[in-house]
C-alpha positions as CSV (number, residue, x, y, z in Angstrom):
1,M,-26.1,-21.4,13.2
2,M,-26.8,-18.8,10.1
3,W,-24.8,-21.0,7.4
4,R,-27.1,-23.9,8.1
5,M,-29.9,-22.1,6.0
6,L,-27.5,-22.2,3.2
7,T,-27.0,-25.3,1.1
8,P,-23.5,-26.9,1.6
9,P,-22.2,-25.7,-1.6
10,A,-23.4,-22.0,-1.0
11,A,-21.9,-22.0,2.6
12,L,-18.4,-23.3,0.9
13,H,-18.6,-20.5,-1.7
14,A,-19.5,-17.7,1.3
15,L,-16.5,-19.2,3.2
16,L,-14.1,-19.0,0.2
17,F,-15.6,-15.6,-1.0
18,A,-15.2,-14.2,2.6
19,S,-11.4,-15.7,3.3
20,G,-10.0,-14.2,-0.5
21,E,-7.2,-16.6,0.1
22,P,-6.5,-20.5,-0.1
23,L,-8.3,-22.5,2.7
24,K,-7.2,-25.7,3.8
25,K,-9.6,-28.7,3.0
26,K,-9.4,-30.0,6.3
27,Q,-10.3,-26.8,8.0
28,L,-13.4,-26.2,5.3
29,A,-14.7,-29.7,6.5
30,T,-14.4,-28.8,9.9
31,L,-16.2,-25.7,9.6
32,L,-19.0,-27.0,7.4
33,N,-19.1,-30.1,9.7
34,L,-18.6,-32.6,6.7
35,K,-16.5,-35.7,6.1
36,E,-13.8,-35.7,3.6
37,E,-16.2,-37.8,1.1
38,E,-19.0,-35.3,1.6
39,L,-16.7,-31.9,0.9
40,T,-15.7,-33.8,-2.4
41,V,-19.2,-33.9,-3.4
42,V,-19.7,-30.6,-2.3
43,I,-16.9,-29.2,-3.8
44,A,-18.4,-30.9,-7.1
45,A,-21.5,-29.1,-6.7
46,L,-20.1,-25.6,-6.2
47,N,-18.0,-26.3,-9.5
48,K,-21.4,-26.9,-11.3
49,L,-22.9,-23.5,-9.9
50,L,-19.8,-21.4,-10.7
51,A,-19.7,-22.9,-14.3
52,G,-20.0,-19.9,-16.8
53,S,-20.2,-17.2,-13.9
54,G,-16.5,-15.6,-14.3
55,I,-15.4,-17.3,-11.0
56,A,-13.3,-20.7,-11.0
57,L,-12.8,-23.0,-8.0
58,I,-9.1,-23.7,-7.8
59,E,-8.4,-26.8,-6.0
60,T,-4.9,-28.5,-5.1
61,S,-4.5,-31.5,-3.1
62,A,-5.2,-29.5,0.3
63,E,-6.5,-26.3,-0.3
64,L,-9.3,-24.5,-2.2
65,E,-9.3,-20.9,-3.3
66,L,-11.9,-18.5,-5.7
67,R,-10.3,-17.0,-8.5
68,T,-11.4,-15.4,-11.6
69,A,-12.2,-17.7,-14.6
70,P,-9.7,-17.8,-17.1
71,E,-12.4,-16.7,-19.5
72,A,-12.5,-13.4,-17.7
73,A,-8.8,-12.7,-17.9
74,S,-9.3,-10.0,-20.7
75,L,-11.8,-8.2,-18.7
76,V,-9.7,-8.2,-15.4
77,K,-6.7,-7.0,-17.6
78,K,-8.7,-4.3,-18.9
79,L,-9.5,-3.2,-15.3
80,R,-6.1,-3.6,-13.8
81,E,-5.0,-1.5,-16.8
82,S,-7.5,1.3,-16.3
83,E,-6.7,1.4,-12.6
84,L,-2.9,1.8,-13.3
85,S,-3.2,4.3,-16.2
86,R,-4.6,6.7,-13.7
87,D,-2.4,9.3,-11.8
88,L,-2.0,8.4,-8.6
89,G,-4.0,11.6,-7.0
90,A,-3.0,13.7,-4.0
91,A,-4.3,10.9,-1.4
92,S,-1.9,8.2,-3.0
93,L,1.0,10.7,-3.2
94,E,0.6,11.7,0.5
95,T,0.3,8.0,1.4
96,L,3.6,7.5,-0.6
97,A,5.1,10.4,1.1
98,V,4.3,9.2,4.7
99,I,5.6,5.8,4.2
100,A,8.9,7.1,2.3
101,Y,9.6,10.0,4.7
102,Q,8.9,7.7,7.9
103,D,11.1,4.9,6.2
104,G,8.1,2.3,6.4
105,S,4.9,2.9,8.2
106,T,1.7,0.7,9.1
107,R,-1.8,1.7,8.1
108,S,-2.7,3.0,11.5
109,E,0.5,5.3,11.5
110,I,-0.5,6.5,7.8
111,D,-4.0,7.3,8.9
112,W,-3.1,9.2,11.8
113,V,-0.8,11.2,10.0
114,R,-3.1,12.0,7.0
115,G,-6.4,12.1,9.2
116,V,-8.1,9.8,6.7
117,N,-8.6,6.0,5.7
118,S,-5.7,5.3,3.7
119,S,-6.9,1.9,2.5
120,T,-7.7,2.6,-0.9
121,S,-4.2,4.9,-1.7
122,L,-2.4,1.7,0.0
123,R,-4.2,-0.7,-2.4
124,N,-3.4,1.4,-5.4
125,L,0.3,1.7,-4.3
126,L,0.5,-2.1,-3.8
127,L,-1.0,-2.5,-7.1
128,R,1.5,-0.4,-9.0
129,G,4.6,-1.9,-7.3
130,L,5.5,1.0,-5.5
131,I,5.2,-0.5,-2.2
132,E,5.4,-3.9,-0.3
133,G,4.0,-4.9,2.9
134,K,5.8,-7.4,5.3
135,E,4.8,-8.3,9.0
136,D,5.7,-5.4,11.3
137,E,8.5,-6.8,13.6
138,R,7.2,-4.9,16.5
139,D,3.8,-6.1,16.1
140,K,3.1,-9.1,14.3
141,R,-0.6,-8.6,13.9
142,R,0.2,-5.4,11.5
143,I,1.5,-4.9,8.2
144,R,4.4,-2.5,7.8
145,Y,4.4,-0.7,4.2
146,N,8.0,0.1,2.9
147,L,8.9,1.6,-0.5
148,T,10.1,-0.8,-3.4
149,T,12.9,-0.6,-5.5
150,E,10.7,0.6,-8.1
151,A,9.6,3.6,-6.3
152,L,13.0,4.4,-5.5
153,A,14.1,4.1,-9.0
154,H,10.8,6.1,-10.2
155,L,12.1,9.0,-7.9
156,G,15.6,8.9,-8.9
157,I,17.1,7.9,-5.6
158,T,18.9,4.9,-4.1
159,N,17.4,5.1,-0.5
160,A,14.7,7.5,1.3
161,S,17.7,9.3,3.0
162,Q,17.8,11.1,0.0
163,L,14.7,12.4,-0.1
164,P,14.8,16.2,0.2
165,R,14.7,17.5,3.7
166,A,14.3,13.9,5.0
167,E,16.6,14.5,8.3
168,E,14.6,17.7,9.2
169,L,11.2,16.1,8.7
170,R,12.2,13.1,10.3
171,A,13.4,14.8,13.7
172,A,10.3,16.7,13.2
173,A,8.2,14.0,13.4
174,A,10.3,12.2,16.3
175,Q,9.6,15.3,18.3
176,I,6.0,15.3,17.7
177,I,5.4,11.5,18.3
178,E,7.5,12.0,21.6
179,E,5.2,14.8,22.8
180,E,2.1,12.8,22.0
181,A,3.6,9.9,24.1
182,K,4.3,12.3,27.0
183,E,0.7,13.6,26.7
184,T,-1.0,10.1,26.7
185,A,1.1,9.2,29.6
186,Q,0.1,12.2,31.8
187,A,-3.2,11.7,31.1
188,E,-3.3,8.3,32.1
189,V,-1.9,9.3,35.1
190,A,-3.9,11.8,36.1
């Protein structure tokens, strides 16, 4: 195993960094092949390593998570403000339009319509509170993005059906999707 080349605190740091979200202590102990008491010692060692690094180890009774240290709050705030002060840009506006006119979309649907990867645009829209992501009802593995009430208010509408040419564009999109599905079915049969 590759992680065995790492010290236990370094391996814990790598797992928490890769996760990007809180991890259960029991899960970490299992992954690192440590007993509960040993994990406590490793947590203390990682805390020492992180001291003064701008990263903090947040610990509850059951979970651990990496976050920016409180001392870095003003820097992180500047970063967020600079990201939010920029214009949305064409890519983000396209992404927002796809979500609005389709009344919610998954990333793969957005990428298909735009013909390019939309990850950065989605991140920008999420940071600005213009869209929200929720589990897709049809496929629990995907996230479906929808406009927030903030986005609707900013656009001066109360729901997506009030968008210009909404019905016309939705009908055209439905027809294209239906034709693509037929072509795909015919290709599979052939």
